[in-house]
C-alpha positions as CSV (number, residue, x, y, z in Angstrom):
1,M,122.5,134.2,48.2
2,W,122.7,131.6,45.4
3,L,126.1,130.9,43.8
4,E,126.4,129.1,40.6
5,T,129.5,127.1,40.0
6,P,130.9,125.9,36.7
7,G,129.0,122.9,35.5
8,S,126.0,123.4,37.8
9,H,123.7,123.3,34.6
10,S,125.2,120.1,33.3
11,G,122.2,117.9,34.6
12,I,124.6,115.6,36.5
13,D,125.1,115.8,40.2
14,P,128.9,115.9,40.6
15,L,128.7,113.9,43.8
16,S,126.6,111.1,42.8
17,H,127.2,110.9,39.0
18,A,123.5,110.2,38.7
19,R,121.4,111.2,35.7
20,S,119.1,114.1,36.4
21,P,115.5,114.1,35.2
22,S,116.4,116.7,32.5
23,Q,119.1,114.4,31.0
24,S,118.1,112.0,28.3
25,A,118.9,108.3,28.6
26,S,121.1,108.5,25.4
27,E,123.4,111.0,27.3
28,T,124.1,108.3,30.0
29,A,124.1,105.2,27.9
30,A,126.8,102.6,28.7
31,P,129.6,102.3,26.3
32,L,129.7,99.3,23.9
33,P,132.1,96.5,24.7
34,H,135.4,96.5,22.9
35,P,135.2,94.4,19.7
36,A,138.2,92.3,20.8
37,V,136.1,91.1,23.8
38,Q,133.4,89.7,21.7
39,N,134.1,86.1,20.5
40,T,131.8,85.1,17.8
41,S,133.4,81.6,17.3
42,M,132.3,80.1,20.6
43,P,129.8,77.3,20.2
44,S,126.3,77.8,21.4
45,Q,125.6,76.5,24.8
46,D,122.9,74.2,23.4
47,S,125.0,72.8,20.6
48,P,125.2,68.9,20.9
49,L,128.6,67.4,21.5
50,G,127.6,63.7,21.7
51,V,126.1,61.2,23.9
52,C,127.0,59.8,27.3
53,P,128.9,56.5,26.9
54,R,127.3,55.3,30.3
55,C,123.6,56.0,29.9
56,G,123.1,57.4,26.3
57,D,121.8,60.8,27.4
58,S,122.5,63.7,25.0
59,I,125.5,66.0,26.1
60,Q,125.3,69.7,25.2
61,H,128.2,72.2,25.1
62,R,126.8,73.8,28.3
63,H,127.9,70.5,30.2
64,V,131.6,70.8,29.3
65,L,134.0,70.9,32.1
66,V,137.3,70.7,30.3
67,E,138.1,71.6,26.6
68,Y,141.5,70.8,25.2
69,E,143.0,70.6,21.7
70,T,144.7,67.8,20.0
71,S,146.5,67.9,16.7
72,N,143.3,67.1,15.0
73,D,140.3,68.7,16.9
74,A,138.9,70.0,20.1
75,Q,138.2,67.3,22.7
76,Y,136.0,67.6,25.7
77,W,135.3,66.1,29.2
78,A,131.8,66.9,30.3
79,E,129.3,66.2,33.0
80,C,126.4,64.1,32.0
81,P,123.1,65.8,32.9
82,D,121.4,62.4,33.6
83,C,123.9,60.2,35.3
84,G,126.3,62.9,36.6
85,G,129.4,61.1,35.3
86,V,132.4,62.9,33.9
87,V,132.6,61.5,30.4
88,D,134.1,62.0,26.9
89,P,131.0,62.7,24.8
90,N,133.0,61.6,21.7
91,A,133.8,58.1,23.1
């Protein structure tokens, strides 16, 4: 004898929470992140910060190790991709 339980036609296995073949992808789409989580003011990882005072290689924002603020501006300590030194790219 076959017994139907409430929700048995929902298309979702209640034990696995997996999408069944009859359920569309839009029904299981992940929620969008909360707007407060998105920070659009962050600089690009490839934005240039300056040059290494030791070897002259270009230092990009992705090389930043420490970022701090002074009364005038943001300052950085970054690892040079060429010589490996920890430097101030604005020096």
